[in-house]
Each structure stands twice: as C-alpha cells, then as structure tokens.
N, C-alpha and C positions, 0 to 999 in steps of 0.2 A: 507523577506532574506532571503506554503504550505508549540526532541521526538522520542521514540521509537514506533515502529509500533505496535500498540495494537489497540483494539477497541476504550479506551478509548482517546487515544492521538495520533491516526493518526488525518493527517491535513484533516479532514472531515469538510463541511459547513454546521456546525449543528445551525446556526442563523437564520435561516429562518421559524422557525414555526408560526410566526406572519405573514411573508409575504404569507402564506399559508392560512391564516385565512383571511387576506386581499384581495387575489385572489379569495376566495372561496366568498366572500361578493360583489368584482366586478362583478364577473360572475353571481350573483344572481340579480344585479341591472342594469345589460347590460350593461357592460364594451365591449363589442362588437361594441358599439356605440360610444365608444373614437377615435380619430385618432390612425392607426395602424405607432407605430414607423417603421415597414418592417422586412423581415428576412435578414440577411447579405448575399448578391449575390457577383459574380465574381468582380473584381475591386478594385482599389487601391493598389498603389504599396508598395510594402515590401520591407523596407531596404536589402541595401545588404552590406557587407565587402567588402573590397578590392578582384580582383580574386585569387586566389589561385595558389600557383606555379604550375608549370606542374608536379613536380614529387609528390607533396601530394596530389594534386588534384584526386578525384577518380570519378566526375563527370562530365557529359559534362556542358558545361555551359550552362546557362538560356538561352531561347530564347530573342533577342533583345526587346526590347518595348518602346513605346513612351515616357514611364513613367522617371521623372528625374533619380529615381532608379530602376535599374532591379529588377525583381522577382526572388530572390533565396535564397536559405537559407544556401548553403554549406560554412560553415567557410573557410577563409584562413589557410595556414597551419595547414587542419587537420589533426589530427595522423593516423593512422591505426586504424581503433575501434575494436581493438581485446578485445573480453569479458573479464572485470575485477572484477566485481560483480558477484558472485556465481548466484546470480539468473538467469544473462544474459547469462552466460557458456553455458544455456542447450539450446539455441536459435539452430533452425535450418539453416543449409545452403541455400541459396538460390534457391528454384526450379525453375532455369532458366540457360541459359548460354547466354541470350542478354546481352550484354554489357550494353546497357542504362538501361535495367531493374536492372542487379546487380548494377548499381550506383543509380539507385533509392532506393534500398534495403539499401546501405551502406546510403545514406543519412537519408533515413526514420528512420533507427536505431538512427542517430545522434539526429534528431527529437523528437523521442519517449521518449531518454536519458533528452531531455532538458525540455519537458512535463513531466519527472519524471511520467510516467503513470505507471511504475511497484510497486511503491512504495501504492498506493490504490488498485491496481488490482491483488496482489497477496499476499494469506492469509499465517499465520505462517506455513512453511513446505510444502508449496502447489506448483504448477507448477506456474511457470513466466507466469503473464498475465492471467492466468484461473482463477479471482476473488476469492470470498469470503471470503474476509475480511468483518468483520463485525463490522461496525463505529456505534457508540452509539450518539442516539439523544435524545434532551427532548422527542420527540413524538412516539421512538420505534427506531428498529433498522434497518441501512440500509447495505444491504451486495453488493457489489462491483460484477460486473457482469464478467464473461468470454468472453475477447477480443482476445482468439486464433482463428484460422482460422478452429477450428472445425466447423462441419455443423449441428450438435444437440443441442451444449452446448453452440456455441460460436457465431463468428460473420463470419463464411464462406461465408454462402449464402451471404450477403452484399454486393451488388454491392457500386462502387465509389459514386454515389448518393446517395445511403444510409448510406454510411461512411462518406460523407460529412453533411448530415441533421442531424446525430446524433451530431455531432460537433458542428454544425453553430445555429441549431434550437432546440437543445434538445431533439431531439425524435429519437425513434428507429426505425426501418425498418417497423415495422407493423405499425406506425405513434403512438404507445404511446408516454406520456412527460415522460422525464429523470428527476430525481430530482436534486435540482441544487448543491446536493453533488457531482455531476460529473462540473466542471466548465465551462461549456459550453457557459457561458455568456462571458469567456474568450477567449476560443478557437474558439468563433464566429470572431475573430480576424485576424485569420490566411488566408493566401494567396492562390490563388488555388495551384499552385506549392507545397505550403509544404503540402495540404491534400492530394494531388495525390499522394507524396511520403511516407505521411504517410502510405496511403492504402495500397502501394504495398508492405510496409516492412509487416503489418501486416497479410498481404494475403501470403506473399512471404518466409519472413525471420524468423518468428514464428513458432515453433513446434503448431500444435492442439491439444488438451486437452479436452479430456470428461469429466473432474471432473466435477461432478453434486454438485451445490451448492445449498445452502439454499435459499430461495427467500424472497425479501423482502416485508414484510406484516406488513405496519402500521397499526395503527387501524382508524375507521372512525372518521374523515371526510379525513384526510390525505391518507387515502388507494385511494381514489379517484384521479386518475391523473389528468385528464382533469382538474380540478382546476389549474394546472399548465400553463394553457392556458390564463387565466387572468394575473399570474405574469409574465408570458413571455413578454404579450402584453406593459408590464407596465417597465420592467427593460432588456430585449434581445437587445442589441446594434443593429441598424439598417444596420451595414454596415461593414466591414473588415478596418482594420489599413491604415491609409493613411500617408505617410509620411510628414513631413513639410520641406518643401523649404528651411524655414530659418536656419535651422540648417544641422549639418555635416552628412553624411554618417553614420558614428559609433554612434553617436547620436540617430539616427532614428533606427539604428539597436538595441541598446540597449533600447529604448524605446517599441519596436515589442517583444521583448524577455520578458521584465517585463510585459508588459500588456497582451499579449498573452499567449504563450507555457508555460511561468517560472509562469503564475498567481499569482504572490508575493501579490496585491491586497484581493488575497482571506481570506488571514489568516494576512496581516500588516492594511488592511484598514478597519474602524469601518463600522459597520452595521445599519441600520434603523431600523425603529419598523415593518418594513416590511420583513426585512433579506434581503435587498440590501445592496450592498455597496455604501457608500456616496457619495463614487467618485471612478470614474472609470477608470478617468487617469487624468494625469496632470491639464490637461485644465478644469477640476470641480471644481479645489480649494484645498485650504490646508488640508483638511482633508483626501486626495489621501495620501496612505502608512504613514498615521500619529500613525501609532500604533493601536493594539488592543488586547484585553482578547479573545484568542481562545484553547479549548480543555484543559482548566488548565494551560495554558502558556500565556505570556504576550509578543506577536509578537513585538519588537522592532520598534520605527519610521525608515524610510528607507529614511526620508527626509534628508537635508542637514542643519541643524538646530544646533544652538549654545547648545539650549537646548538637554538633551540625546535623540542622534540620529546619522545622521551621520556626523557631522560637525569635529569632531576630528579625523575623519578616512582620509587616503590620498584614492586614487584610488588604488595604489598598494598594499594599506592593502585589500583594498576590494577585489580584483584578487585573494589574497594570502586566504585568509578567504573563499572564493568559492571554490578555489582548493585543499585545504589540510584542511579545518575545523578547523584551528587556526590561530591566529598570535601571537605576541611580548604581545598584548594584552589582548586578550582573545580566546573564545572557542566555538566551536557550542555545544548545547543542546537541547533537546526536538524534534521538528520535523523536525529543522535544520538538525540534525545528520542525517536525512534519504535524507533530499534533497540532500545535500551535497556528501553523500557517493553513492545511484542511480542516481544523476544528475549532477550537476555541477561540479564537480571534472571532468566530463569527456568533458566538455567542452574548445571550444579551448580559448586559451589566448586570442585570438582577440574579440570572442563574449564577454567573463567574462571581458575584458575591456571597451567594449560599454556598460553592464549593470553598469559597475562602472562611466561610464562617465555622463548617465542618471541619476542614482540616486543622484547624487553629483551636478547635476543642479536642483534639486528640492529643493526651499527655505522652509525653516520651517516656523512656526509661527511668529518667530522672526525676519523675513526676510534676516536671514543670509545665505550668499552665498559663503565666502571665508571661508576656512579652520580655525577653532578654535587654539589658543594655549594654552592649559589647563595650570592651574597654578601649580608652582612645588608642587611636593609631598611631597617635604623634608620641605614643608614652615612653618610658624609659628604653625598652630594645626598639621600639619603632623609630623613637626618633634617632639614636645611635644609627643604626641601620641607614636610615635616608639621610642623615650627615655623611656617612662614610661614602654609601653611593655618588653623594653630590660632589664630593673631594676626589673623586676614583680611586679611592680607596679599595683594595681587591684583596685584604687581608684575610678576610673570610671566606670560607668555601663556598664558591657555587656566585660569588661576587660579580667575578671576571666575566662569565658566561652571562649572568643577567645583564652587565652593562652593554655588553656585546648584541644583545638578542631581546632583551624584553624593556629596557629603560624608555627608549622611543616613544612608547606606546602607555605603558603601564607607568611609567615615572619613579622617581624614587622613593618617593612616599608612597607608593603601592598605589595610589588613588586612579590612576587612569584617566579617564576624562565621560563624565556624565553620560550613558545611555549610548557610549562610542566605543571606550573601549574599557572593559569591566574591571573596578574596583579588584584588587586582590588582597587587601586589608580587610578581616572577618569575613570575607565571603565564604559562604556555606562549602563551596564545591573545594574550595581550596584546603576547608578543615574538615572535610571529609574523613571519617576512618578509613575508608579504602580510597586509595589514590588513583585508583583505576582512570577514571573519566579524566584528573589531571593529567597523568603520564601521556594517555592517547589524544588531548588537546594538544601538547607539546609538540607530540611526534606528528599528528595530522593536520592538525588545524582546524577552523572551523569557519561557518557565515550564518552569521544572524539570519534567521527567517524574515522575509519580507510579507509584512502585513499591511493592512488600509492604512494602519496610524502611524507605520514606523516603517516605511517603504524600501529604506537605503538598507541593499545586503553588505554591509560593514562586515569585513573577513580577518582571519588571523591566520597567516601561513603556516604550514607545518615546517618543524626544525628536524625533524627525524633524518633527511637527507645529510644533514652536517653535525648534529650533535651525538655525540655517543653516549649509549646507555650511562656510563660515569657523569657525563656532561649534565644528562637532564637529570638523573638524580641528585646531584651536586644542587643544580639552581631551583629543582621545587623543595629540597630540604631548606634552602635560603626562605623561601615563598613562604613555606609551611612553617617558619618558627619567626619570623617577621613582624610587625606592623601590627603587633597584638594579637596572630595568629597562633593556635596551639596545635596542628596538626604535626603529626607523627614523622621522623625522617624517612625520605624514599631510598630503598637502594637500587645499586645498578641491576639486583636480580630482578626485582619488581618491574622495572624498566625493559628488559630482556624478554621478561614473558607475555607483556602488554606487545612489544616490537612483534614479537613470533605470532601472537596470537592474530593480529590485524595486517601480518606481511608487511609493515611498513618498512622502507629499506635502510639498511644502516648507511653509514659515511662512506665514501668510497676512498677518500684523500683526506689523509688526518691533517695534512699540511695547512688544511685549508679552514683546520678546527682552533675553536677555543679549548685547551687542552685544560683538564682537570686541574683544579687548584689543589696541591697538596701540602701549602702551608697552614699557617696558623693565621 
C-alpha cells in the first residue's frame, strides 16, 4: 500500500538475485522441457465501475463485450486530469485532434498515474519519464530506461505490439529480456484496452526527451539477460486478469488495480528464495500482501487481520490515506510517500473505494474478517503510562528518552494531534511484527507527502544523530508496550542493524545524550 526517491529506497524489486541464479541453473539443465505457463494473451474481462456521468466522462464508452463485466478503465466521475505534480506539468499536449485519440490520451494518463510509472522512470532533476534513476540491488545498479517517445533514446520506435510485449512478456522491442525490477509480472494482467490507452498516451501525450542515461551493466552472470527466460517460464503469469463472477464489479475493479497496475504485491508480498512473490493473488493463499521488508522498510500487511494489518482500518480511512497521505491515526512514509504523491492521490474516489473494498475482503492469518475494536488507549496500562509521563516519572525504561524527544508532539497519552502528529496508540506501524520501519523513522525522520487535499509537508526530524542504539530500543519498547499497544520489545541489536543498513550516523557526543535508563 511499490520512501523518498533515492537509489537506496526507490521501490525497486531487488529480491530476485536468487531467482536469477535459479533461472540460470534451470536453463543449463534444460528448463525448456518444462511445461510452459504461456505468455499473457488478449482475453479475460477487466472489471469496470459504473459508467461515468456524461459531464465528467472524457472517453467514449468501451465497446460492448460478451463478458459479464465490460472492458474499460475510465473511472466514474473522473475529474479533469490537470497536472498537479511538478513532473507531470511538463507533459506535451496531445499531438492529435481526433476526439477518440484525445480521449485515449486522457485515459492513458490516468492509467500511467495508477501504475506510478513516473516514480521509477524519472531521475532527480531529470525529464519526466526519461529514466536514469539508478536503483541499487545486491548485484549491481539497475538504471531505469527512457520511456518517452524519443526515437533515439526512448520508445518512439515501438509499435503497439512492441509496447504490449514489454508490459506483458518483459521483453524490449529487440527481444532482450527486462529485469524484474520492472514489474511486468503484475502488468501482464492488464487488459487490451488499457494497454492500448497507455501506448497512445506515451506516444501522444508525453514530451520526447533525448536524455542519455547510463546503461545497466550488471556483473557476470547477471549481465546475461537471456537467463531471465528460465525465470519467466516459472513465474510469469499465463493470462490477464479475469473477473470473478461471484464478486461485485467494485470488488473486481479493486482486485484488478491491486494485482495489476498498482502492483501492490511487489512490495507488500514476501519473496521466495527464487525472488518471486510467494503469492501473486488472493487465490494463492494468505501470504499474498502479508507484509515484507524491502529497501530497508517494512511494507505493512494489507490484509484484514486482527494482527497488525488493516483490521482496525475502515474503508473510508483507507480511501483518505491513499488520497491525502494521512489519517487521524497515521501518515505515509518511505516509498508510500511517492506512491501517494505521484499516483493514488490522482485516482478517483470510486477507484480508491474499490481498492479498499478488495483489501478489506482479504482475511488475515488469524481469519479476521470484521473490523477490529481496539482496546481503549486509556486502559489500565495506557492510563498508568500517561499519568507517569505527565508527572515526569521516568522509572520505566524508555520514559526519559520519550519525555526528552517524543512527548512534545506525540503527548503523554500517545494520541498526538489528528492529521498532524500521528497517534502512537494502537497504530498498526507501531504494533508491526517487524519494527524495521519504526526504527528507521526514529533514526532518519520523515516528511508527510504533499497532496492536493493535504498540502502541508509536516515532518518529523531524525534522532539517529543523538540517540544511541540502546536509547532507540528503550523508547520504542516503551511505545510498543503502552497505550494498548502489544508490540514486542526492540533490542539494541535490531537498531544497530537498521542503522548500519541505512548508513545513519551514530551519536558523536554522549554528553549530549539522554542516557539509557537502567533502573526499574
């Protein structure tokens, strides 16, 4: 639910090193003899929401199909897609006067936002979609490509068939295999009409750029792109998304967006030793969207579980979060900042509601399907902690660090200030089974995304420069066990590991520190 855009924390898919090795082994022992899963071919209905009102619709209705749900992607009540993100403001006007083509450009722009193409295909200070963003991986840097319609550096020579091949099969125009940092396994689910609209948009609605980028140059054997053929045989889906007739159109629309363009599983689903997502859809089991560590952050579970997940979230809260980047409970950080800034805030409320409906239908490992009623933040333990902090009682480990560094914003009761300072009480990030993100937030800080409906970039400073590993562990253990929270204790070793992985400077002067409390 694919962090500041930097080489180290762009939502790159860097967990498939083992997959390449496995693919190489398969290729060498004759993986071609395995039954082919097939390449995605046209077919399968793509869910659609209700028809758009005439005043808001900018694209013609999709041709009727025999499927139960017509193939179209134009959301209901889609507002005029005037550029609001700086990067999108430089897009060229459509180079055609054909009404149908103009409508396809508008539709394609919407789909490009839904896919968040710009976040990976734009380097800092670069031209939108001109690529050049270097994404670190354990085996080398992968540089995103130029996907503007420039004929020398971009995809200007691509035909519709070439474009479809890239998104569905992971192959460039010349047949070279793409690396799975480009989530073509997710995009292979896209319907024909969406692929057509995307192609028209990138050819007609994006300015060509001759920006010359560095080339991806991985060390041997990963430089041999043909090895990806074996990986694709094993893990590339064999067909586009197919609607489930037992579910509503709204649910199917949400499933299509989450599994396809939104490629949520690329970050929120754990990976196997081969680098593939352990579950590609809800039909594959409870590991789908069950949470994973990626690029130094813990991508939260997106399942409706009573354990940390979406069990305590309402559909309305999910829509608000994806539209504004913040709710009364929490705020976006890490890669979700870019996802919300460049993508989800621009989606229609109907599409965001569909996503929420689908996600809330996914049972967690505990089987929870109904919204969870959290324990009162002011219960026995919560009230006692708040009272002690209000009196300046630092007898509990972590209390002194909290009072010195956290209390001014998050308050003694852990409630913070709505949509300004996130609450710590019963916050799903605070209670996550993996404290990686929480540790990193304390060390580095974060800034909320700027959106149309919440334009203030409220930030939290990083404390890594002044808190020791023991300080951070103590205060987070206090937070995760107070105000109704049930998270496990955090250790100094866990903090040290995150600090090392993110290269966050340690304190240089212990005299300026709030020393770890060792008493009872």
